[in-house]
GULUMTOR-214201 format. One record per atom (N, C-alpha, C): atom name; residue in one letter; residue number from 1; z, x, y. Coordinates in steps of 0.1 Angstrom, whole numbers, padded with zeros to 4 digits. Atoms other than C-alpha are relative to their C-alpha. Layout:
CA, A, NUM, Z, X, Y
...
END
This chain:
N, M, 1, 0000, 0009, -0012
CA, M, 1, 0000, 0000, 0000
C, M, 1, 0000, 0009, 0012
N, S, 2, 0001, -0009, -0012
CA, S, 2, -0010, 0015, 0033
C, S, 2, 0011, -0004, 0010
N, E, 3, -0010, 0003, -0010
CA, E, 3, 0015, 0017, 0062
C, E, 3, -0006, -0009, 0010
N, Q, 4, 0004, 0009, -0010
CA, Q, 4, 0012, -0011, 0087
C, Q, 4, 0000, 0008, 0013
N, R, 5, 0001, -0006, -0013
CA, R, 5, 0000, 0001, 0121
C, R, 5, 0000, -0011, 0011
N, I, 6, 0000, 0009, -0010
CA, I, 6, 0005, -0016, 0154
C, I, 6, -0014, -0004, 0005
N, G, 7, 0013, 0005, -0005
CA, G, 7, -0024, -0038, 0165
C, G, 7, 0002, -0015, 0002
N, P, 8, -0001, 0015, -0002
CA, P, 8, -0033, -0075, 0171
C, P, 8, 0007, -0007, -0012
N, D, 9, -0007, 0008, 0011
CA, D, 9, -0012, -0101, 0151
C, D, 9, 0010, 0008, -0008
N, M, 10, -0010, -0008, 0007
CA, M, 10, 0015, -0076, 0143
C, M, 10, 0013, -0003, 0007
N, Q, 11, -0014, 0001, -0006
CA, Q, 11, 0053, -0080, 0149
C, Q, 11, 0006, 0014, -0001
N, V, 12, -0005, -0014, -0001
CA, V, 12, 0070, -0048, 0160
C, V, 12, 0014, -0001, 0004
N, T, 13, -0014, -0002, -0004
CA, T, 13, 0106, -0039, 0161
C, T, 13, 0002, 0015, 0004
N, L, 14, -0001, -0013, -0006
CA, L, 14, 0114, -0009, 0183
C, L, 14, 0011, 0002, 0010
N, H, 15, -0008, -0003, -0012
CA, H, 15, 0137, 0008, 0207
C, H, 15, -0009, 0005, 0011
N, F, 16, 0009, -0005, -0011
CA, F, 16, 0122, 0015, 0241
C, F, 16, 0009, 0004, 0012
N, S, 17, -0007, -0002, -0013
CA, S, 17, 0133, 0030, 0274
C, S, 17, -0011, 0002, 0010
N, L, 18, 0009, -0001, -0012
CA, L, 18, 0116, 0029, 0308
C, L, 18, 0007, 0009, 0010
N, S, 19, -0006, -0009, -0010
CA, S, 19, 0123, 0057, 0333
C, S, 19, -0010, 0003, 0011
N, L, 20, 0008, -0004, -0011
CA, L, 20, 0110, 0066, 0367
C, L, 20, -0003, 0015, -0001
N, E, 21, 0004, -0014, 0001
CA, E, 21, 0094, 0099, 0374
C, E, 21, 0012, 0010, 0003
N, N, 22, -0011, -0008, -0003
CA, N, 22, 0127, 0112, 0387
C, N, 22, 0010, 0000, -0011
N, G, 23, -0009, 0000, 0012
CA, G, 23, 0143, 0105, 0353
C, G, 23, 0010, -0012, 0000
N, E, 24, -0009, 0012, 0000
CA, E, 24, 0162, 0074, 0365
C, E, 24, -0004, -0010, -0010
N, Q, 25, 0003, 0010, 0010
CA, Q, 25, 0164, 0050, 0337
C, Q, 25, 0000, -0014, 0006
N, V, 26, 0002, 0014, -0005
CA, V, 26, 0152, 0014, 0345
C, V, 26, 0005, -0010, -0010
N, D, 27, -0003, 0010, 0011
CA, D, 27, 0157, -0003, 0311
C, D, 27, 0000, 0008, -0013
N, S, 28, -0001, -0007, 0013
CA, S, 28, 0166, 0008, 0276
C, S, 28, 0006, -0009, -0010
N, T, 29, -0007, 0007, 0011
CA, T, 29, 0174, -0007, 0242
C, T, 29, 0007, 0010, -0009
N, F, 30, -0005, -0010, 0009
CA, F, 30, 0185, 0026, 0227
C, F, 30, 0015, -0001, -0002
N, D, 31, -0015, 0001, 0001
CA, D, 31, 0222, 0017, 0233
C, D, 31, 0003, -0015, -0004
N, K, 32, -0002, 0014, 0004
CA, K, 32, 0217, -0019, 0221
C, K, 32, -0007, -0003, -0013
N, Q, 33, 0008, 0004, 0011
CA, Q, 33, 0199, -0039, 0194
C, Q, 33, -0015, 0004, 0003
N, P, 34, 0014, -0002, -0002
CA, P, 34, 0162, -0029, 0189
C, P, 34, -0006, -0013, 0005
N, A, 35, 0007, 0012, -0004
CA, A, 35, 0137, -0053, 0205
C, A, 35, -0011, -0003, -0010
N, T, 36, 0011, 0004, 0009
CA, T, 36, 0112, -0073, 0184
C, T, 36, -0009, -0009, 0009
N, F, 37, 0010, 0008, -0007
CA, F, 37, 0080, -0087, 0198
C, F, 37, -0013, -0001, -0008
N, K, 38, 0013, 0001, 0006
CA, K, 38, 0046, -0099, 0187
C, K, 38, -0010, 0005, 0009
N, V, 39, 0011, -0005, -0009
CA, V, 39, 0016, -0081, 0200
C, V, 39, -0007, -0011, 0006
N, G, 40, 0007, 0010, -0007
CA, G, 40, 0000, -0102, 0227
C, G, 40, 0008, -0012, 0004
N, D, 41, -0009, 0011, -0003
CA, D, 41, 0030, -0125, 0232
C, D, 41, 0004, 0000, 0015
N, G, 42, -0003, 0000, -0015
CA, G, 42, 0033, -0114, 0269
C, G, 42, 0014, 0007, 0003
N, N, 43, -0013, -0007, -0003
CA, N, 43, 0067, -0097, 0264
C, N, 43, -0002, 0014, 0005
N, L, 44, 0004, -0014, -0005
CA, L, 44, 0051, -0063, 0270
C, L, 44, -0012, -0001, 0008
N, L, 45, 0012, -0001, -0008
CA, L, 45, 0026, -0056, 0297
C, L, 45, -0011, 0006, -0009
N, P, 46, 0011, -0005, 0008
CA, P, 46, -0009, -0050, 0282
C, P, 46, -0001, 0015, 0001
N, G, 47, 0001, -0015, -0001
CA, G, 47, -0008, -0014, 0295
C, G, 47, 0010, 0007, -0008
N, F, 48, -0010, -0006, 0009
CA, F, 48, 0024, -0007, 0275
C, F, 48, -0005, -0003, -0014
N, E, 49, 0004, 0004, 0013
CA, E, 49, 0011, -0026, 0245
C, E, 49, -0011, 0009, -0006
N, Q, 50, 0011, -0008, 0004
CA, Q, 50, -0021, -0006, 0243
C, Q, 50, 0004, 0014, -0005
N, Q, 51, -0005, -0013, 0004
CA, Q, 51, -0002, 0026, 0241
C, Q, 51, 0006, 0001, -0014
N, L, 52, -0006, 0000, 0013
CA, L, 52, 0015, 0015, 0209
C, L, 52, -0010, -0002, -0011
N, F, 53, 0010, 0003, 0011
CA, F, 53, -0017, 0006, 0190
C, F, 53, -0002, 0013, -0008
N, G, 54, 0002, -0010, 0009
CA, G, 54, -0020, 0027, 0159
C, G, 54, 0013, 0007, -0005
N, L, 55, -0013, -0006, 0004
CA, L, 55, 0017, 0037, 0157
C, L, 55, 0005, -0008, -0012
N, K, 56, -0006, 0006, 0012
CA, K, 56, 0037, 0030, 0126
C, K, 56, 0015, 0002, 0000
N, A, 57, -0015, -0001, 0001
CA, A, 57, 0074, 0027, 0115
C, A, 57, 0003, 0015, -0001
N, G, 58, -0004, -0014, 0000
CA, G, 58, 0091, 0060, 0121
C, G, 58, -0005, 0008, 0011
N, D, 59, 0006, -0007, -0011
CA, D, 59, 0070, 0071, 0150
C, D, 59, 0009, 0000, 0012
N, K, 60, -0007, -0001, -0013
CA, K, 60, 0086, 0083, 0182
C, K, 60, -0010, 0006, 0010
N, R, 61, 0010, -0005, -0010
CA, R, 61, 0065, 0088, 0214
C, R, 61, 0006, -0002, 0014
N, T, 62, -0002, 0002, -0014
CA, T, 62, 0068, 0091, 0251
C, T, 62, -0013, 0000, 0007
N, F, 63, 0012, 0002, -0007
CA, F, 63, 0040, 0078, 0273
C, F, 63, 0002, 0000, 0015
N, Q, 64, -0001, 0001, -0015
CA, Q, 64, 0033, 0082, 0310
C, Q, 64, -0009, -0013, 0003
N, I, 65, 0007, 0012, -0004
CA, I, 65, 0023, 0048, 0324
C, I, 65, -0003, 0000, 0015
N, A, 66, 0004, 0000, -0014
CA, A, 66, 0003, 0048, 0356
C, A, 66, 0003, -0014, 0006
N, P, 67, -0003, 0014, -0006
CA, P, 67, 0011, 0019, 0381
C, P, 67, -0011, -0010, -0004
N, E, 68, 0011, 0010, 0003
CA, E, 68, -0023, 0003, 0373
C, E, 68, 0002, -0006, -0014
N, Q, 69, -0002, 0005, 0014
CA, Q, 69, -0013, 0000, 0336
C, Q, 69, 0014, -0007, -0001
N, G, 70, -0014, 0005, 0000
CA, G, 70, 0023, -0010, 0345
C, G, 70, 0001, -0012, 0009
N, F, 71, -0003, 0012, -0009
CA, F, 71, 0034, -0033, 0374
C, F, 71, -0010, 0000, 0012
N, G, 72, 0010, 0001, -0010
CA, G, 72, 0004, -0026, 0396
C, G, 72, 0004, 0007, 0013
N, Q, 73, -0003, -0005, -0013
CA, Q, 73, 0002, -0014, 0432
C, Q, 73, 0007, -0010, 0008
N, P, 74, -0006, 0010, -0009
CA, P, 74, 0023, -0031, 0459
C, P, 74, -0011, -0006, 0008
N, N, 75, 0010, 0008, -0007
CA, N, 75, 0003, -0058, 0476
C, N, 75, 0007, -0003, 0014
N, P, 76, -0006, 0003, -0013
CA, P, 76, 0009, -0059, 0514
C, P, 76, 0002, -0015, 0003
N, Q, 77, -0002, 0015, -0002
CA, Q, 77, 0005, -0097, 0513
C, Q, 77, 0012, -0005, -0006
N, N, 78, -0012, 0005, 0006
CA, N, 78, 0036, -0099, 0492
C, N, 78, 0012, 0004, 0008
N, V, 79, -0011, -0003, -0009
CA, V, 79, 0057, -0086, 0521
C, V, 79, -0001, -0011, 0011
N, Q, 80, 0000, 0011, -0009
CA, Q, 80, 0066, -0116, 0542
C, Q, 80, 0011, 0000, 0010
N, T, 81, -0010, 0001, -0011
CA, T, 81, 0084, -0121, 0575
C, T, 81, 0004, -0015, 0001
N, M, 82, -0005, 0014, 0001
CA, M, 82, 0106, -0152, 0574
C, M, 82, 0010, -0002, 0012
N, P, 83, -0010, 0002, -0010
CA, P, 83, 0128, -0168, 0601
C, P, 83, 0014, 0002, -0005
N, R, 84, -0014, -0004, 0004
CA, R, 84, 0164, -0156, 0601
C, R, 84, 0007, -0013, -0004
N, S, 85, -0007, 0012, 0003
CA, S, 85, 0174, -0193, 0600
C, S, 85, 0000, -0004, -0015
N, Q, 86, 0000, 0003, 0014
CA, Q, 86, 0164, -0194, 0563
C, Q, 86, 0011, 0008, -0008
N, F, 87, -0010, -0008, 0006
CA, F, 87, 0192, -0169, 0556
C, F, 87, 0014, -0004, 0005
N, E, 88, -0013, 0005, -0006
CA, E, 88, 0220, -0190, 0572
C, E, 88, 0012, 0003, -0009
N, G, 89, -0012, -0002, 0008
CA, G, 89, 0254, -0178, 0561
C, G, 89, -0001, 0011, -0009
N, M, 90, 0001, -0012, 0009
CA, M, 90, 0241, -0148, 0542
C, M, 90, 0003, 0013, 0007
N, E, 91, -0002, -0013, -0006
CA, E, 91, 0253, -0113, 0549
C, E, 91, -0012, 0008, -0005
N, L, 92, 0012, -0007, 0003
CA, L, 92, 0220, -0094, 0550
C, L, 92, 0002, 0015, 0000
N, S, 93, 0000, -0015, -0001
CA, S, 93, 0215, -0057, 0542
C, S, 93, -0013, 0004, -0005
N, E, 94, 0013, -0005, 0005
CA, E, 94, 0184, -0036, 0536
C, E, 94, 0002, 0003, -0015
N, G, 95, -0001, -0002, 0014
CA, G, 95, 0177, -0035, 0499
C, G, 95, 0006, -0011, -0008
N, L, 96, -0006, 0012, 0007
CA, L, 96, 0195, -0068, 0492
C, L, 96, -0010, -0008, -0008
N, L, 97, 0009, 0009, 0008
CA, L, 97, 0179, -0088, 0464
C, L, 97, 0003, -0014, 0003
N, V, 98, -0001, 0015, -0003
CA, V, 98, 0173, -0124, 0474
C, V, 98, -0009, -0007, -0009
N, I, 99, 0009, 0008, 0009
CA, I, 99, 0159, -0151, 0451
C, I, 99, -0003, -0013, 0006
N, F, 100, 0005, 0013, -0005
CA, F, 100, 0138, -0180, 0463
C, F, 100, -0006, -0007, -0012
N, N, 101, 0008, 0008, 0010
CA, N, 101, 0124, -0209, 0443
C, N, 101, -0012, -0005, 0007
N, D, 102, 0012, 0005, -0006
CA, D, 102, 0088, -0217, 0449
C, D, 102, -0001, -0015, -0004
N, A, 103, 0002, 0014, 0002
CA, A, 103, 0073, -0252, 0447
C, A, 103, 0002, -0004, -0015
N, A, 104, -0001, 0003, 0014
CA, A, 104, 0072, -0250, 0409
C, A, 104, 0014, 0003, -0006
N, K, 105, -0013, -0004, 0004
CA, K, 105, 0109, -0240, 0408
C, K, 105, 0001, 0013, -0007
N, T, 106, 0000, -0013, 0006
CA, T, 106, 0099, -0205, 0396
C, T, 106, 0008, 0009, 0009
N, E, 107, -0007, -0009, -0009
CA, E, 107, 0123, -0179, 0408
C, E, 107, -0008, 0012, 0005
N, L, 108, 0007, -0011, -0006
CA, L, 108, 0108, -0154, 0432
C, L, 108, 0010, 0010, 0006
N, P, 109, -0009, -0010, -0006
CA, P, 109, 0129, -0123, 0437
C, P, 109, -0007, 0008, 0011
N, G, 110, 0006, -0009, -0011
CA, G, 110, 0124, -0103, 0469
C, G, 110, 0011, 0009, 0004
N, V, 111, -0010, -0009, -0005
CA, V, 111, 0141, -0074, 0485
C, V, 111, -0001, 0001, 0015
N, V, 112, 0000, 0000, -0015
CA, V, 112, 0151, -0074, 0522
C, V, 112, -0004, 0014, 0004
N, K, 113, 0004, -0013, -0005
CA, K, 113, 0132, -0046, 0539
C, K, 113, 0007, 0003, 0013
N, N, 114, -0007, -0002, -0013
CA, N, 114, 0146, -0050, 0574
C, N, 114, 0001, -0014, 0006
N, F, 115, -0002, 0013, -0006
CA, F, 115, 0158, -0078, 0597
C, F, 115, 0006, 0002, 0014
N, D, 116, -0006, 0000, -0013
CA, D, 116, 0169, -0086, 0632
C, D, 116, 0006, -0014, 0002
N, D, 117, -0006, 0014, -0003
CA, D, 117, 0184, -0117, 0650
C, D, 117, -0010, -0011, -0003
N, R, 118, 0010, 0011, 0001
CA, R, 118, 0151, -0136, 0647
C, R, 118, -0006, -0001, -0014
N, Q, 119, 0008, 0000, 0012
CA, Q, 119, 0134, -0126, 0615
C, Q, 119, 0005, 0010, -0010
N, V, 120, -0004, -0008, 0011
CA, V, 120, 0138, -0111, 0581
C, V, 120, -0013, 0004, -0007
N, K, 121, 0012, -0004, 0008
CA, K, 121, 0111, -0090, 0563
C, K, 121, 0004, 0001, -0014
N, V, 122, -0004, 0000, 0014
CA, V, 122, 0112, -0096, 0525
C, V, 122, -0012, 0005, -0008
N, D, 123, 0010, -0005, 0009
CA, D, 123, 0092, -0077, 0499
C, D, 123, 0001, -0007, -0013
N, F, 124, 0000, 0008, 0013
CA, F, 124, 0082, -0099, 0469
C, F, 124, -0008, 0008, -0010
N, N, 125, 0006, -0008, 0011
CA, N, 125, 0064, -0071, 0451
C, N, 125, 0010, 0003, -0011
N, H, 126, -0009, -0004, 0011
CA, H, 126, 0078, -0062, 0417
C, H, 126, 0006, 0014, 0004
N, P, 127, -0007, -0013, -0004
CA, P, 127, 0104, -0034, 0422
C, P, 127, -0006, 0012, -0006
N, L, 128, 0006, -0011, 0006
CA, L, 128, 0084, -0012, 0399
C, L, 128, -0015, 0002, 0004
N, A, 129, 0013, -0001, -0004
CA, A, 129, 0051, -0018, 0416
C, A, 129, -0002, 0014, 0007
N, G, 130, 0003, -0013, -0006
CA, G, 130, 0034, 0015, 0426
C, G, 130, 0007, 0012, -0006
N, K, 131, -0007, -0011, 0006
CA, K, 131, 0056, 0035, 0403
C, K, 131, -0006, 0004, -0013
N, S, 132, 0003, -0005, 0014
CA, S, 132, 0046, 0057, 0374
C, S, 132, 0012, 0000, -0008
N, L, 133, -0011, 0002, 0008
CA, L, 133, 0068, 0052, 0345
C, L, 133, -0001, 0009, -0013
N, A, 134, 0000, -0006, 0014
CA, A, 134, 0078, 0071, 0313
C, A, 134, 0005, -0011, -0009
N, F, 135, -0003, 0011, 0009
CA, F, 135, 0078, 0047, 0284
C, F, 135, 0003, 0007, -0014
N, E, 136, -0004, -0007, 0012
CA, E, 136, 0097, 0061, 0254
C, E, 136, 0002, -0010, -0011
N, V, 137, -0001, 0010, 0011
CA, V, 137, 0095, 0043, 0220
C, V, 137, 0004, 0007, -0013
N, E, 138, -0003, -0004, 0014
CA, E, 138, 0109, 0046, 0185
C, E, 138, -0003, -0013, -0008
N, I, 139, 0005, 0011, 0008
CA, I, 139, 0092, 0023, 0160
C, I, 139, 0008, -0001, -0012
N, F, 140, -0007, 0003, 0012
CA, F, 140, 0113, 0007, 0133
C, F, 140, -0008, -0007, -0011
N, E, 141, 0007, 0008, 0009
CA, E, 141, 0092, -0019, 0117
C, E, 141, -0013, -0006, 0006
N, V, 142, 0013, 0006, -0004
CA, V, 142, 0056, -0031, 0119
C, V, 142, -0004, -0009, -0012
N, K, 143, 0004, 0009, 0011
CA, K, 143, 0046, -0062, 0099
C, K, 143, -0009, -0011, 0006
N, P, 144, 0009, 0010, -0005
CA, P, 144, 0019, -0089, 0101
C, P, 144, 0008, -0012, 0004
N, V, 145, -0007, 0013, -0005
CA, V, 145, 0029, -0121, 0120
C, V, 145, -0002, -0011, -0010
END
């Protein structure tokens, strides 16, 4: 029986970690339960998933993920200036994470860039947009879905 390799219609159990270029860890399962996902289910970005194709149980790898394969480049249109009145009663600070609900009640996280008495500039780009990432994986199990 040949070893199962990661590809379409496979379920994968793995440990992973994501780090910034400066080595700062963004996310990791190495200190928790391994993660399990089905290829193509949307849990992993396509740019990450493609890196895993062809790997099998027991493989350990570290990949460099460019912003285009990861969370994309920041979009200037995702930086919005809002009236300060929308932040009534909030203590604002630069870098503060604020969460809005759009019309469909989807949560939209944004980060306060700067503010004054009249307006607040909020960046709704993904916090990892524009960043190159190191994606480290250890594959435990690969099996057909």
